[in-house]
BALOBA-1460 file (C-alpha; in Angstrom, 3 decimals):
// residues 131
<rec num="1" residu="m" x="0.084" y="0.027" z="0.074"/>
<rec num="2" residu="w" x="2.892" y="2.341" z="0.909"/>
<rec num="3" residu="s" x="5.619" y="3.225" z="-1.630"/>
<rec num="4" residu="n" x="9.271" y="3.186" z="-0.337"/>
<rec num="5" residu="a" x="9.510" y="6.887" z="-0.756"/>
<rec num="6" residu="a" x="6.348" y="7.588" z="1.226"/>
<rec num="7" residu="r" x="7.480" y="5.297" z="4.195"/>
<rec num="8" residu="r" x="11.078" y="6.860" z="4.251"/>
<rec num="9" residu="t" x="11.422" y="9.266" z="7.050"/>
<rec num="10" residu="i" x="12.368" y="12.510" z="6.174"/>
<rec num="11" residu="t" x="14.959" y="14.642" z="8.021"/>
<rec num="12" residu="p" x="15.077" y="18.337" z="7.949"/>
<rec num="13" residu="n" x="16.085" y="19.680" z="4.722"/>
<rec num="14" residu="s" x="16.541" y="16.037" z="3.504"/>
<rec num="15" residu="h" x="14.608" y="16.896" z="0.507"/>
<rec num="16" residu="y" x="17.342" y="19.174" z="-0.802"/>
<rec num="17" residu="n" x="20.136" y="16.813" z="-0.209"/>
<rec num="18" residu="n" x="18.616" y="13.624" z="-1.220"/>
<rec num="19" residu="s" x="17.978" y="13.521" z="-5.126"/>
<rec num="20" residu="d" x="16.402" y="10.101" z="-5.096"/>
<rec num="21" residu="s" x="13.939" y="11.287" z="-2.321"/>
<rec num="22" residu="l" x="13.132" y="14.360" z="-4.535"/>
<rec num="23" residu="e" x="12.706" y="12.521" z="-7.765"/>
<rec num="24" residu="n" x="10.683" y="9.682" z="-6.201"/>
<rec num="25" residu="s" x="8.438" y="12.065" z="-4.013"/>
<rec num="26" residu="s" x="7.714" y="14.874" z="-6.562"/>
<rec num="27" residu="g" x="8.361" y="13.150" z="-9.859"/>
<rec num="28" residu="i" x="10.685" y="16.077" z="-10.940"/>
<rec num="29" residu="t" x="14.251" y="15.983" z="-11.719"/>
<rec num="30" residu="p" x="16.428" y="17.503" z="-8.903"/>
<rec num="31" residu="s" x="17.648" y="20.241" z="-11.474"/>
<rec num="32" residu="v" x="14.197" y="21.544" z="-12.040"/>
<rec num="33" residu="a" x="13.287" y="21.800" z="-8.590"/>
<rec num="34" residu="s" x="16.639" y="23.273" z="-7.495"/>
<rec num="35" residu="g" x="15.842" y="25.926" z="-10.379"/>
<rec num="36" residu="d" x="12.287" y="26.530" z="-8.988"/>
<rec num="37" residu="v" x="13.606" y="26.856" z="-5.432"/>
<rec num="38" residu="r" x="16.017" y="29.421" z="-6.317"/>
<rec num="39" residu="s" x="13.691" y="31.494" z="-8.445"/>
<rec num="40" residu="v" x="11.491" y="31.313" z="-5.561"/>
<rec num="41" residu="e" x="14.258" y="32.611" z="-3.192"/>
<rec num="42" residu="n" x="15.036" y="35.334" z="-5.553"/>
<rec num="43" residu="a" x="11.488" y="36.416" z="-5.762"/>
<rec num="44" residu="l" x="11.042" y="36.392" z="-1.889"/>
<rec num="45" residu="k" x="14.402" y="38.398" z="-1.762"/>
<rec num="46" residu="a" x="13.167" y="40.897" z="-4.326"/>
<rec num="47" residu="l" x="9.966" y="41.174" z="-2.361"/>
<rec num="48" residu="w" x="11.830" y="41.451" z="0.961"/>
<rec num="49" residu="e" x="14.278" y="44.266" z="-0.406"/>
<rec num="50" residu="r" x="10.909" y="46.187" z="-1.682"/>
<rec num="51" residu="v" x="9.272" y="45.720" z="1.779"/>
<rec num="52" residu="r" x="12.499" y="47.041" z="3.457"/>
<rec num="53" residu="k" x="12.745" y="50.080" z="0.922"/>
<rec num="54" residu="a" x="9.086" y="50.916" z="1.656"/>
<rec num="55" residu="g" x="9.535" y="50.618" z="5.234"/>
<rec num="56" residu="d" x="12.547" y="53.087" z="5.098"/>
<rec num="57" residu="l" x="10.586" y="55.463" z="3.002"/>
<rec num="58" residu="i" x="7.527" y="55.253" z="5.144"/>
<rec num="59" residu="q" x="10.023" y="56.108" z="8.359"/>
<rec num="60" residu="q" x="11.609" y="58.949" z="6.459"/>
<rec num="61" residu="l" x="8.303" y="60.224" z="5.697"/>
<rec num="62" residu="r" x="6.826" y="60.079" z="9.203"/>
<rec num="63" residu="e" x="10.032" y="62.050" z="10.353"/>
<rec num="64" residu="e" x="9.634" y="64.567" z="7.582"/>
<rec num="65" residu="r" x="6.052" y="64.927" z="8.570"/>
<rec num="66" residu="q" x="6.648" y="65.624" z="12.237"/>
<rec num="67" residu="a" x="9.341" y="68.058" z="11.474"/>
<rec num="68" residu="l" x="6.773" y="70.037" z="9.289"/>
<rec num="69" residu="l" x="4.296" y="69.852" z="11.970"/>
<rec num="70" residu="t" x="7.049" y="71.060" z="14.477"/>
<rec num="71" residu="q" x="7.683" y="74.067" z="12.127"/>
<rec num="72" residu="v" x="3.983" y="74.791" z="11.670"/>
<rec num="73" residu="e" x="3.480" y="74.935" z="15.509"/>
<rec num="74" residu="q" x="6.702" y="77.337" z="15.639"/>
<rec num="75" residu="l" x="4.926" y="79.524" z="12.834"/>
<rec num="76" residu="r" x="1.725" y="79.621" z="14.773"/>
<rec num="77" residu="t" x="3.357" y="80.429" z="17.947"/>
<rec num="78" residu="e" x="5.246" y="83.366" z="16.321"/>
<rec num="79" residu="m" x="2.212" y="84.450" z="14.468"/>
<rec num="80" residu="q" x="-0.039" y="84.221" z="17.819"/>
<rec num="81" residu="h" x="2.884" y="86.339" z="19.550"/>
<rec num="82" residu="l" x="2.860" y="89.216" z="16.466"/>
<rec num="83" residu="q" x="-0.851" y="89.110" z="16.645"/>
<rec num="84" residu="n" x="-0.789" y="90.048" z="20.323"/>
<rec num="85" residu="e" x="1.758" y="92.561" z="19.829"/>
<rec num="86" residu="l" x="-0.375" y="94.341" z="17.232"/>
<rec num="87" residu="s" x="-3.682" y="94.149" z="19.565"/>
<rec num="88" residu="r" x="-1.593" y="95.375" z="22.456"/>
<rec num="89" residu="k" x="-0.359" y="98.451" z="20.224"/>
<rec num="90" residu="e" x="-3.928" y="99.189" z="18.795"/>
<rec num="91" residu="q" x="-5.219" y="99.184" z="22.454"/>
<rec num="92" residu="i" x="-2.676" y="101.785" z="23.229"/>
<rec num="93" residu="l" x="-3.425" y="103.720" z="20.231"/>
<rec num="94" residu="e" x="-7.293" y="103.863" z="20.815"/>
<rec num="95" residu="l" x="-6.469" y="104.782" z="24.471"/>
<rec num="96" residu="m" x="-4.465" y="107.830" z="23.580"/>
<rec num="97" residu="p" x="-6.738" y="110.987" z="23.515"/>
<rec num="98" residu="s" x="-5.250" y="112.267" z="20.292"/>
<rec num="99" residu="s" x="-5.141" y="109.282" z="18.135"/>
<rec num="100" residu="r" x="-8.039" y="110.212" z="16.284"/>
<rec num="101" residu="e" x="-6.373" y="113.698" z="15.232"/>
<rec num="102" residu="g" x="-2.848" y="112.036" z="14.106"/>
<rec num="103" residu="g" x="-1.445" y="110.860" z="17.180"/>
<rec num="104" residu="a" x="-1.118" y="107.325" z="15.280"/>
<rec num="105" residu="a" x="2.052" y="108.444" z="13.954"/>
<rec num="106" residu="r" x="3.322" y="108.940" z="17.576"/>
<rec num="107" residu="a" x="2.329" y="105.761" z="18.633"/>
<rec num="108" residu="f" x="4.096" y="103.662" z="15.730"/>
<rec num="109" residu="g" x="6.954" y="105.595" z="14.800"/>
<rec num="110" residu="n" x="8.646" y="105.588" z="11.357"/>
<rec num="111" residu="g" x="6.100" y="103.207" z="9.889"/>
<rec num="112" residu="e" x="6.322" y="100.638" z="12.693"/>
<rec num="113" residu="r" x="2.383" y="99.956" z="12.284"/>
<rec num="114" residu="e" x="3.042" y="99.166" z="8.598"/>
<rec num="115" residu="a" x="5.777" y="96.835" z="9.069"/>
<rec num="116" residu="l" x="3.933" y="94.978" z="11.876"/>
<rec num="117" residu="a" x="1.040" y="94.306" z="9.718"/>
<rec num="118" residu="q" x="3.435" y="93.022" z="7.109"/>
<rec num="119" residu="k" x="5.180" y="90.806" z="9.241"/>
<rec num="120" residu="v" x="1.757" y="89.569" z="10.282"/>
<rec num="121" residu="k" x="0.633" y="89.202" z="6.472"/>
<rec num="122" residu="d" x="3.831" y="87.408" z="5.608"/>
<rec num="123" residu="l" x="3.754" y="84.841" z="8.547"/>
<rec num="124" residu="l" x="0.169" y="84.128" z="7.413"/>
<rec num="125" residu="a" x="1.299" y="83.464" z="3.875"/>
<rec num="126" residu="r" x="4.026" y="81.088" z="5.162"/>
<rec num="127" residu="i" x="1.504" y="79.063" z="7.421"/>
<rec num="128" residu="d" x="-0.790" y="79.009" z="4.281"/>
<rec num="129" residu="a" x="2.282" y="77.734" z="2.188"/>
<rec num="130" residu="y" x="3.013" y="74.638" z="4.687"/>
<rec num="131" residu="l" x="-0.508" y="73.649" z="4.920"/>
C-alpha cells in the first residue's frame, strides 16, 4: 500500500540533499526543482528588499511630517505673538486721546504699524504655504 519513498523518514532539509527522495516523491528531476527553489528564493529576496525600502521610505516620511508639524506649530506661535503685539499696540493707540487727530504716527514711529502688519501678513502666507 505505501511506497518506499512514502515510508522513508524525512529529516529536516533532507529533500534538498537527497536527489532520490526528491525525484521519487515529486516526480521532478533535481535540477528543475532546485531551479524552482532558486527562482522562489530570488522572488522572496526581491520582495523583501521592496518591503524594506518601503519601510525606510515610510519612516523617512513620518520624520519629515513630524518636522513640518513642528515648524507649523512654531510659525503659529510666532503669528500669535505678533497678533498679540499688534492688538496691544492698537489698544494703546485707541487709549491715546489724540489718536483720532494724527496721534497714531506718534504711537507707531517710522512706519512701525505698517511693518508689523506686513510681518503678520507674511507669517500668515508662510503658514498657508505649509498647509
